[in-house]
N, C-alpha and C positions, 0 to 999 in steps of 0.2 A: 925805436917804436915799430911795432908790427902793424902792417896795414892789412885790409881785406884783399884777398886774392881769389879770383874766379877759379873754381874747380872745373876744368874744361869737360864739356859733355856730360855733366852730372846735374841732376835736378831733385827737387823735393816737391811733394804734393802737400799743400797746406790747406787747412780747413778753418774758416772763420765765419761764425754765424750761419752755418749751414751751407756755405759756399766753398767749393773746392777750387784751387788754382795751382797751376804749376809755377815753380819758382826756381831760379838759378841757385846753385850752391856756391858758397864761398867759404874760405878758411882763413883763420887768423891764428897762427901757430898751429896747434893740434886741434883746435876747437872748430866746430862746423856751424855755419850760419846760413840762412836762406834770405834772399832778397825779399823785402816786404815794403811796399810803398816806396818812399825815398830813402829807406834805410835797410836794416837787417834785423832778423830775429835769431837769437841763439837757439840751437837745437839741443835739447836735453833728453835723457832717457825717458821711457814711458810715454813718448809722443808729446811731451810738453815743450813749450818754447818760453822765451823770456817775456813774451807778451801773453798775459793770462787768457785772453779770449781767442788765441790762435794756437791750434794744435797741428803737429805734422802727422800726416797719414802714412807716408812712405818716402823713402829716399832711395836713389839709384846707386849710391856708392856703398861698397863693403867697408865699413868703418874699421874693422879689425885688420884687414889686409893693407889699408892705405894709411894707417897710423893716426886716424882721427879719433877723437874722444867725444862722446856724447855726455 
């Protein structure tokens, strides 16, 4: 079983209902997640997340160089 691991010193900017917030980035395998409430949202291409009303605006990590997949 793969667990969520913090990606040190990397963050995402999330937008939900017109409010932006900074969130820590996590990985599970090659997939990227952002902390959201008491859980995580999966980051997908085109600024979409696993939660329909939450979009990601920007991330601080270079996905290609670090082996992450959106």
